[in-house]
N, C-alpha and C positions, 0 to 999 in steps of 0.2 A: 508652597503653602502647606505647613505642617500643622494639622489640626490639634495635635497633642500640645503644641506650644500655647495655643489660645486657651485650651482647657486648663492648663496649669496656671496661666495668668488669671484666669477666672477664679479658679480655686484659691489661689494666693490672695487675691483681692477680697474675696468673700470672707476669708478667715480673719481678715483685719476687723471684721464687725462681730466676731464671736465675743461673747460677754457672759458674765456671771448672772446678769439680769435674765431670769427665765423667760419672761414674756418677750423680751427682745430676741433672745437666743432662738426660742421656738419659731418666731416669724422669719428670722434670717435663715434658719435651716429649711423652713418651708419653701422659701423662694429659691434657695440653693438646689434642693431636690427637684422643684418645679422646673428650673432651667435645664438641669441634666435629664429630666424626663422628656422635655421638649426636644432636646438634642437627640435622644434615642428615637423619638418619633419621626423627626426630621430625616434621620438616616434612612429609615424604612420607607418613608414617603418619597424621598429623592430617588432612591433606587427603583421604587415602583414606577416613577415617572421617567426612569431611564435618563436622568440628567447626566451631563458630562461630568467626569471626575472632579475637575476644578469647580464646577458649579455645586456639586455635592458638598465639597469642602467649604465653600462659601456659605451655603445654606447652614451647615453645622456651626459655623462661626457666628452667623446671625442668631441661631437658636441659643447658643451659649450666652450671648451678650444681650439678648432681646429685653431682659429685665434688669440689666446691670445697675440702672438708676434706682431700683427698689431698695437696695441694701443701705445706701446712704440715706435715702428718703425715710425708711423706717427707723434706722438708727438715730437720725436727727429729729424726726417729727413724730415718731411712734404711730404712724398711719401709712396705709397704702392708698388712701383716698387722694386721687390726683386733683380733685377740686379744692382740696385744702393745701394751700401754700405752694405746691410744686408739682409739675408735670413730670412723671417718672421717665417718659420717652425722651424729653428734652434733657433732663438730668442725666439719662443714660449716655447720650451722645456727648454731653459735657465731660462725663467720667471717662469715656473712651479717649477723648482728646487729651484731657489732662494727664491721664495715666500713660498715654502713648502706646496703647494696646494694639492699634492698627497700623503703627508706623511702617511696618514692613510690607503691608499690602500695597498694591498698585492703587493709584487715585481712583480709577473707575470702580475697583472693588470696594474701596472705602465709601464711595458714594452709594453703592448698593447697600452696604451694611447700615450706614446712617439713615438712609431712606427707609429701609425695612423697619429699623427700630422706631423711627418717627411715625411710620404707618402702624405701629402697634396701637396708636390712637387716632391718628389723622387719616383722611381719605387716601386711597392708593393713587400713585401716579401712573402714567401710561407707557413708560419706557419698557421696552420688551424684556430685557434681561432682568431688570428690577422686578418687573411684574411676575416673572416665573418664580422668583424667590418669595414675593409676597403671597402668591397663590398657595404656596406650601404653608406659610405661616397662617393664612387665613383658614385654610382647610382643617387645621387642628384647633381653631378657636383662639389663637394668640391675640388676634385683633378683633375690633368691634365690627368689622366689615367682612362679608363672605364673598369670595370670588370663586365660582364653580371651576373646577379643573377639567379641561377638555383637551383631547389629543389634537 
């Protein structure tokens, strides 16, 4: 699992939404920077939790793609408000599937990524490996639910 491949897919996808419309462009760049900032935080948190190397890579992929639905959402609807028209988490999973961004991941890892993205809004599941990734996301405020991290 080469994380830079996923980062490049993300950046290439986001740049499709670059535009001369300054309002849209400002918001696209805002979410692009946000996603990369979350990635940076995830790296530090994952290392602090002493996650296995493959789990750190998976956490980074989740961080990179956690808001992937926001770009199409804002470009199309000019809002980040999920209560209007589209839920960005569901939209994000749809984008990942349509673009084939996760096709090289094992099915179990895809499930973790999709579940974590859906839990950006929805309540957390109880599966152990997924929960570890969700704890990281929740701890930095990506989701609306907080799960305390304990050893």
